[in-house]
Structures are given as structure tokens and as C-alpha cells.
C-alpha positions in Angstrom: 11.5 116.3 57.3 8.9 114.2 58.9 8.2 113.6 62.8 9.4 109.8 62.4 12.6 111.0 60.4 13.5 113.7 63.1 13.2 111.1 65.7 15.5 108.8 64.1 17.8 111.3 63.5 17.6 112.3 67.4 18.0 108.6 68.2 21.1 108.4 65.9 23.0 111.5 67.2 22.2 110.2 71.0 23.3 106.7 70.3 26.7 108.3 69.0 26.8 110.5 71.9 26.5 107.8 74.3 29.0 105.5 72.6 31.8 108.3 72.2 31.8 109.4 76.0 31.9 105.8 77.2 31.6 107.1 80.8 28.4 108.7 81.6 29.7 111.2 84.2 30.7 113.1 81.3 27.4 113.3 79.5 25.0 116.1 79.6 22.4 113.7 80.3 23.9 112.4 83.7 21.8 112.0 87.0 23.5 110.2 89.7 20.3 110.7 91.6 18.2 109.0 88.6 17.2 105.3 88.5 20.3 103.3 87.5 21.2 99.6 86.7 24.5 100.0 88.5 26.1 101.1 85.9 24.3 103.7 83.6 22.8 106.7 85.4 21.0 108.5 82.5 18.0 110.5 82.6 16.6 109.7 79.3 16.0 105.9 79.7 13.2 104.7 77.8 10.0 103.0 79.1 12.0 99.9 79.4 14.9 101.4 80.9 17.4 101.3 78.3 19.9 103.8 78.0 20.1 105.7 74.1 23.0 103.4 72.8 21.3 100.1 73.8 19.6 97.7 71.3 16.0 98.8 71.2 15.8 102.1 72.7 12.8 103.7 71.8 13.3 107.7 72.1 9.6 108.3 71.7 8.8 106.6 75.3 11.8 108.5 76.6 10.4 111.7 75.6 7.0 111.4 77.1 6.8 114.0 79.8 6.0 113.6 83.5 
């Protein structure tokens, strides 16, 4: 599996995870001290501040280390 294929699969898994829970506080990536938009509390937002299930989510930019 190529790096791109892995990235796509990880994005799919994260998207499903977000969709199943429906409420962020049940998620392993929940962090209420993190930047939020008033609804989502997510430590793996991408560079455009989107959470994984939102259209256009870019996992590559979300995974860049500090």
C-alpha cells in the first residue's frame, strides 16, 4: 500500500469515527481546551480548521507536527 493509499484509508476511518459518535466528547480526539468553532472540540483539525468528517478535510495538513 502506498503512502497516498494509506492516507486515504486513514481519512476514511476518521470520517466514519466522527460520523458514528455524533458527539465529540465520546471521541478519543476530544479536547475541550482545543480551538473550537463552538460545536466541535477536535485535536486533529486540518490547516483550514475542519474536523475529519467535514467535506474537504485534509489529513496531511492535520498530521503535520508542531
